[in-house]
C-alpha positions as CSV (number, residue, x, y, z in Angstrom):
1,M,-2.6,-13.9,-9.6
2,R,-1.3,-15.3,-6.4
3,Q,-0.9,-19.5,-7.2
4,Q,1.4,-20.9,-9.5
5,L,0.1,-23.4,-12.0
6,T,3.1,-25.9,-11.9
7,L,1.3,-28.0,-14.4
8,L,0.2,-25.3,-16.8
9,L,3.7,-24.2,-16.7
10,S,5.3,-27.4,-17.9
11,T,2.5,-27.7,-20.4
12,F,3.2,-24.2,-21.9
13,L,6.9,-24.9,-22.0
14,I,6.2,-28.0,-24.1
15,L,4.0,-26.3,-26.4
16,F,6.6,-23.5,-27.0
17,S,9.3,-26.2,-27.4
18,A,7.8,-28.9,-29.1
19,G,4.7,-26.8,-30.8
20,V,2.5,-29.7,-30.4
21,H,-0.4,-30.3,-27.9
22,A,-2.2,-33.7,-27.8
23,Q,-1.1,-34.4,-31.5
24,K,-2.5,-31.0,-32.4
25,E,-0.3,-28.7,-34.1
26,V,-0.4,-25.2,-32.5
27,N,0.3,-22.2,-34.6
28,F,2.0,-19.5,-32.3
29,A,2.5,-17.3,-35.5
30,D,-0.9,-15.5,-35.1
31,P,-2.4,-15.7,-31.5
32,K,-4.5,-13.2,-29.9
33,I,-2.4,-11.0,-27.4
34,S,-4.2,-9.0,-25.2
35,L,-3.3,-6.4,-22.3
36,I,-5.7,-7.0,-19.3
37,T,-6.2,-4.3,-16.8
38,V,-7.7,-5.1,-13.5
39,G,-9.4,-2.2,-11.3
40,P,-8.5,-1.3,-7.6
41,G,-9.5,-3.4,-4.8
42,K,-10.3,-3.1,-1.1
43,N,-7.3,-3.9,0.4
44,L,-4.4,-1.6,0.5
45,Y,-2.0,-3.5,-1.8
46,D,-4.8,-4.1,-4.4
47,K,-5.5,0.1,-4.5
48,F,-3.5,0.4,-7.5
49,G,-5.0,-2.3,-9.7
50,H,-3.5,-4.9,-11.6
51,T,-2.0,-5.7,-15.2
52,G,-1.3,-8.9,-17.2
53,I,-0.9,-10.1,-20.9
54,R,-3.2,-12.3,-22.2
55,L,-2.3,-15.2,-24.9
56,Q,-5.2,-17.0,-26.6
57,D,-4.5,-19.9,-29.4
58,G,-6.9,-22.5,-29.9
59,D,-7.7,-24.1,-26.5
60,L,-4.9,-22.4,-24.9
61,D,-6.1,-19.0,-22.9
62,I,-3.4,-18.2,-20.1
63,V,-2.5,-15.1,-18.4
64,F,1.2,-14.0,-17.8
65,N,1.2,-12.2,-14.1
66,Y,4.3,-10.2,-13.2
67,G,2.9,-9.7,-9.5
68,S,3.7,-12.9,-8.0
69,Y,5.8,-13.8,-4.7
70,D,6.7,-16.6,-2.7
71,F,6.0,-16.3,1.2
72,D,8.3,-19.2,1.4
73,T,11.4,-17.4,0.3
74,P,14.0,-17.2,3.1
75,N,13.9,-14.4,5.2
76,F,10.9,-13.1,3.4
77,Y,9.9,-10.2,5.6
78,L,13.5,-8.9,6.3
79,K,13.9,-9.0,2.4
80,F,10.8,-7.1,2.0
81,A,11.7,-4.6,4.6
82,Q,15.2,-4.3,2.9
83,G,13.8,-3.8,-0.5
84,Q,15.1,-6.9,-1.8
85,M,11.8,-8.7,-2.5
86,M,12.0,-11.1,-5.5
87,Y,9.4,-11.0,-7.4
88,K,8.1,-13.1,-10.8
89,V,6.4,-13.9,-13.6
90,T,3.9,-16.9,-13.5
91,T,1.3,-18.1,-15.7
92,N,-2.8,-18.8,-14.8
93,Y,-5.4,-19.8,-16.7
94,F,-7.7,-17.1,-17.8
95,E,-10.8,-18.2,-16.8
96,S,-9.3,-18.7,-13.0
97,F,-7.6,-15.3,-13.3
98,L,-10.8,-13.6,-14.4
99,N,-13.5,-15.6,-11.8
100,F,-10.7,-14.5,-8.9
101,Y,-11.3,-10.8,-9.7
102,K,-15.0,-11.0,-10.2
103,G,-15.1,-12.6,-6.7
104,E,-13.1,-9.3,-5.5
105,N,-15.5,-7.4,-7.2
106,R,-12.6,-5.7,-9.5
107,W,-13.6,-4.5,-12.9
108,V,-11.1,-6.1,-15.7
109,K,-11.1,-5.0,-19.2
110,E,-9.0,-6.1,-22.4
111,Q,-7.4,-4.3,-25.0
112,V,-6.2,-6.6,-28.2
113,L,-3.0,-5.8,-29.8
114,L,-3.4,-5.2,-33.4
115,L,0.3,-6.6,-33.6
116,S,1.4,-8.2,-36.9
117,P,2.4,-11.8,-37.4
118,E,6.0,-10.9,-37.0
119,E,5.8,-8.7,-34.2
120,K,3.7,-11.3,-32.0
121,S,6.2,-13.9,-32.6
122,K,8.9,-11.6,-31.2
123,M,6.5,-11.2,-28.0
124,M,6.2,-14.7,-27.7
125,D,10.1,-15.5,-28.1
126,F,10.5,-13.0,-25.3
127,L,7.8,-14.2,-23.0
128,R,8.8,-17.9,-23.3
129,E,12.3,-16.7,-22.2
130,N,11.2,-14.8,-19.4
131,I,9.1,-17.6,-17.7
132,K,11.7,-19.8,-17.7
133,P,12.8,-20.2,-13.8
134,E,16.5,-18.7,-14.5
135,N,14.9,-15.7,-16.0
136,S,11.4,-15.2,-14.2
137,R,12.4,-13.4,-11.2
138,Y,13.0,-9.6,-10.5
139,R,13.8,-7.2,-8.0
140,Y,10.4,-5.6,-7.3
141,D,10.5,-1.4,-7.2
142,F,7.0,0.0,-6.7
143,F,7.6,3.1,-9.1
144,Y,10.0,1.2,-11.8
145,D,9.5,-2.5,-11.6
146,N,6.3,-4.0,-10.6
147,C,3.4,-5.7,-12.1
148,A,2.4,-3.0,-14.6
149,T,5.8,-1.8,-15.6
150,K,7.0,-5.3,-16.6
151,P,4.0,-5.7,-19.1
152,R,4.3,-2.2,-20.2
153,D,7.9,-3.2,-21.2
154,V,6.7,-6.3,-22.8
155,I,4.7,-4.5,-25.0
156,F,6.7,-1.3,-25.7
157,K,10.5,-1.8,-25.2
158,G,12.3,-2.5,-28.5
159,R,9.3,-1.0,-30.4
160,E,10.2,2.4,-29.7
161,S,11.1,3.4,-33.5
162,L,7.8,1.8,-34.7
163,V,5.1,3.0,-31.8
164,T,4.2,6.7,-31.0
165,I,2.3,7.4,-27.5
166,D,-0.1,10.0,-26.9
167,E,1.2,11.4,-23.7
168,S,-2.0,13.3,-23.0
169,Y,-2.9,11.2,-20.1
170,A,0.0,12.8,-18.1
171,S,-0.8,16.6,-18.9
172,D,-2.1,17.3,-15.3
173,G,1.7,16.8,-14.6
174,L,1.2,15.2,-11.2
175,T,3.7,13.6,-8.8
176,F,4.5,10.3,-7.5
177,R,2.9,10.8,-4.6
178,Q,0.0,12.6,-6.2
179,L,-0.6,9.3,-8.4
180,I,-0.7,7.3,-5.3
181,Q,-2.9,9.5,-3.3
182,Q,-5.5,8.9,-6.5
183,N,-6.1,5.6,-5.4
184,V,-6.1,5.9,-1.6
185,H,-8.3,8.2,0.5
186,W,-6.0,10.7,2.4
187,N,-7.6,10.2,6.1
188,T,-6.9,6.2,6.1
189,W,-4.1,4.6,7.5
190,G,-2.6,3.5,4.5
191,S,-2.5,6.7,3.2
192,M,-0.7,8.3,6.5
193,G,1.9,5.4,6.5
194,M,2.9,6.0,3.1
195,D,3.0,9.8,3.5
196,L,4.9,8.8,6.5
197,G,7.4,6.4,4.9
198,I,8.2,7.8,1.4
199,G,10.5,10.8,1.0
200,A,11.0,13.9,-0.9
201,V,11.8,11.5,-4.1
202,T,8.2,11.0,-4.5
203,D,7.4,14.6,-4.8
204,R,9.1,14.9,-8.5
205,V,6.4,15.1,-11.3
206,A,6.4,12.2,-13.2
207,T,6.8,12.0,-16.8
208,A,4.3,10.0,-19.0
209,W,6.4,7.0,-19.2
210,E,6.6,6.9,-15.1
211,Y,3.1,7.4,-14.7
212,Q,2.5,4.1,-16.2
213,F,3.7,2.4,-12.8
214,L,0.1,2.4,-12.4
215,P,-2.0,0.0,-14.5
216,E,-4.6,2.1,-15.3
217,Y,-2.2,4.4,-17.2
218,V,-0.5,1.6,-18.9
219,S,-3.8,0.9,-20.5
220,Q,-4.1,4.6,-21.4
221,A,-0.8,4.4,-23.2
222,V,-1.8,1.5,-25.0
223,A,-5.2,2.9,-26.1
224,G,-3.5,6.1,-27.3
225,A,-0.6,4.4,-29.1
226,Q,0.2,4.5,-32.6
227,M,2.3,2.0,-34.8
228,T,4.0,3.1,-38.1
229,V,3.2,0.1,-40.8
230,D,4.2,0.7,-44.2
231,G,4.7,4.3,-43.4
232,R,1.2,4.7,-42.1
233,E,-0.1,5.2,-38.4
234,V,-2.3,2.2,-37.1
235,P,-3.6,1.7,-33.6
236,L,-1.6,-0.3,-31.5
237,A,-4.6,-2.1,-29.9
238,G,-8.1,-2.5,-30.4
239,A,-11.1,-0.5,-28.1
240,S,-11.1,-1.5,-24.9
241,R,-13.9,-4.2,-23.7
242,M,-15.0,-4.5,-20.4
243,L,-14.5,-8.5,-19.4
244,F,-16.6,-7.8,-16.1
245,E,-18.1,-4.7,-14.7
246,N,-18.3,-4.6,-10.8
247,E,-20.7,-3.4,-8.6
248,P,-19.6,0.4,-7.5
249,V,-18.8,0.6,-3.8
250,E,-18.4,3.6,-2.1
251,D,-14.6,4.1,-0.5
252,G,-15.1,6.8,2.3
253,A,-12.7,6.9,5.0
254,N,-14.7,6.3,8.5
255,F,-13.7,9.3,10.4
256,L,-14.4,7.6,14.0
257,L,-11.4,5.1,13.0
258,S,-9.3,7.5,11.1
259,P,-5.8,8.9,12.0
260,L,-7.2,12.3,11.9
261,L,-9.2,11.9,14.5
262,L,-6.8,10.1,16.8
263,F,-4.0,13.1,15.9
264,I,-6.8,15.4,17.0
265,L,-7.1,14.0,20.2
266,I,-3.6,13.4,20.9
267,G,-2.9,17.0,19.7
268,G,-5.7,18.2,21.9
269,L,-4.4,16.1,25.0
270,I,-0.8,17.8,24.5
271,I,-2.2,21.5,24.0
272,W,-4.4,20.8,27.1
273,V,-1.5,19.8,29.4
274,T,0.6,22.6,28.4
275,W,-1.9,24.8,29.0
276,K,-2.2,23.3,32.6
277,D,1.5,23.4,32.8
278,T,1.6,27.0,32.0
279,S,-1.4,27.7,34.6
280,N,0.2,25.7,37.3
281,G,3.7,26.9,37.0
282,R,5.1,23.4,36.6
283,R,6.0,20.8,34.0
284,S,4.5,17.4,33.1
285,R,7.7,15.4,32.7
286,W,5.8,12.2,31.5
287,L,4.2,14.2,28.3
288,D,8.0,15.6,27.5
289,I,9.2,11.7,28.0
290,S,6.6,10.6,25.7
291,I,7.0,13.0,23.0
292,M,10.7,12.6,22.9
293,G,10.6,8.8,23.1
294,L,8.0,8.4,20.3
295,T,9.3,10.8,17.9
296,G,12.7,9.6,18.3
297,I,11.5,5.9,17.5
298,V,9.7,7.2,14.5
299,G,12.7,9.1,13.4
300,V,15.1,5.8,13.7
301,I,12.8,3.8,11.5
302,L,12.5,6.6,8.9
303,M,16.6,6.7,9.1
304,L,16.5,2.7,8.4
305,L,14.2,2.8,5.4
306,W,16.5,5.6,4.3
307,F,19.7,4.3,4.7
308,A,19.4,0.8,5.7
309,T,17.1,-0.5,2.7
310,E,17.1,-0.5,-0.9
311,H,13.8,1.1,-1.5
312,S,13.9,3.8,-3.9
313,T,11.0,5.8,-2.4
314,T,12.0,6.1,1.1
315,A,15.2,8.3,0.1
316,N,15.2,11.9,1.4
317,N,12.6,11.8,3.7
318,Y,12.0,15.1,5.5
319,N,9.8,13.8,7.8
320,L,12.8,13.4,10.0
321,L,12.5,17.1,10.5
322,W,9.5,16.5,13.2
323,A,10.6,12.8,14.0
324,S,14.3,13.0,14.9
325,P,16.1,10.4,16.3
326,L,18.2,12.5,18.2
327,S,15.1,13.3,20.5
328,L,16.0,9.6,22.2
329,I,19.2,11.2,23.6
330,A,17.3,13.9,25.5
331,L,14.9,11.1,27.1
332,W,16.5,10.7,30.2
333,P,18.0,14.3,30.9
334,L,14.2,15.5,30.9
335,T,13.0,13.2,33.7
336,K,14.6,15.7,36.2
337,M,13.2,18.6,37.3
338,Q,16.2,20.8,36.3
339,P,17.4,19.3,33.0
340,P,20.8,20.3,31.5
341,R,20.9,23.7,29.8
342,W,21.9,21.9,26.3
343,C,17.9,20.3,26.6
344,R,16.5,24.0,25.7
345,R,19.4,24.2,23.1
346,Y,18.1,21.1,21.6
347,I,14.3,22.3,22.2
348,A,15.4,25.4,20.2
349,F,16.8,23.0,17.5
350,L,13.3,21.2,17.2
351,L,11.6,24.5,16.5
352,L,14.0,25.4,13.7
353,M,13.4,22.0,12.2
354,G,9.5,22.5,12.4
355,V,10.1,26.2,10.6
356,L,12.2,24.4,7.9
357,M,9.3,21.6,7.8
358,I,6.7,24.0,6.7
359,I,9.4,25.7,4.1
360,H,9.8,22.3,2.8
361,W,6.0,21.7,2.6
362,L,4.9,25.3,1.1
363,T,7.9,25.2,-1.6
364,G,7.0,22.0,-2.9
365,V,9.8,19.7,-1.7
366,Q,8.2,17.3,0.1
367,E,4.5,16.9,0.9
368,F,3.4,15.8,4.6
369,A,0.6,13.5,6.0
370,L,-2.3,16.1,6.3
371,S,-3.9,14.1,9.0
372,L,-0.8,14.8,11.3
373,I,-1.6,18.4,11.0
374,P,-3.2,18.7,14.6
375,L,0.0,16.5,16.0
376,F,2.4,19.1,14.3
377,L,0.7,22.0,16.0
378,A,0.6,20.4,19.3
379,L,4.0,20.0,19.1
380,G,5.1,23.5,18.2
381,Y,3.0,24.5,21.1
382,R,5.1,22.1,23.5
383,Y,8.2,22.9,22.4
384,L,7.7,26.8,22.7
385,Y,6.4,26.5,26.1
386,L,9.7,24.3,27.1
387,F,12.1,26.8,25.1
388,L,10.3,29.4,27.7
389,V,10.6,27.1,30.8
390,L,13.7,25.1,30.7
391,P,17.1,26.4,32.3
392,K,18.8,28.7,30.1
């Protein structure tokens, strides 16, 4: 998946343009074309699976892979952070492709497309053009342009009038966020990071077409699709065939290393210090400075993800209701024993934002990370204490 095979690509282009390979005529009028779906892996970026298009014709057996990127791209990490990362389509020998995922213990299945010779020819013409260097790159988008939606478009786009998709796989009406969480345990750092970074745009119910940003739903759409041929309905693809069955591995979260445990400890510390402050009639300024500094920094990061990047998933992020960049302004005043009166009004503002966050959560505007609940409760307790003791 990750390695571009330059020699194969050159040979493939020659085959397309000249129609010969080793003095043997190659007939591209009736190749075998399949949808390949790969199961989830253990790493966060592998949790959602992968999709490819397999081409078999004689000795030629390759996979078109739309999930490649180049680490040598200038300003790679900056472009990735800004949502300007360019992905590209590459080709891999199928044997190498399959062996790679076997090594990662990820299942692989195949669905042979039952296209007419004319439809296969059209698809091959498109792939021939798409693989050219000037056409192979595309701007990656997690929901709308990724390694699953690109092969999906190759199969379905331009055939809408001939193909009917059974959309029953989307009958549960899940949001984008819920679809993501199907593949990632909620009490993991990856899940918490995504819930923190993605905004309310992901809490909209996805359409059946939009479900297909995940490879498994592309597979289900292809499995249930029907083509109109000579006035009758025929399947778009044959039955799924497992090429490799993986060994099941339990994918549970380690509670001792989980974000929930950490935030239970942090929340417990905040509540304990606040209770001690109440009992002793004092204010632990180091705690207030820590809270304002850390939540303020998180807020700045979320603001940058919303307004300074092109990621479609990070807009309208209401985590800013509890992680306000404005808290950085209150840092210095709260170091004083008697901070200015506006600090109390700002604490009242933070309490109001907390109420609004709860309303957003209960009404389904945006879901928040469950592992952060202990922190939210502790912040509410601390802010209420500060509102009562700061100068009026």
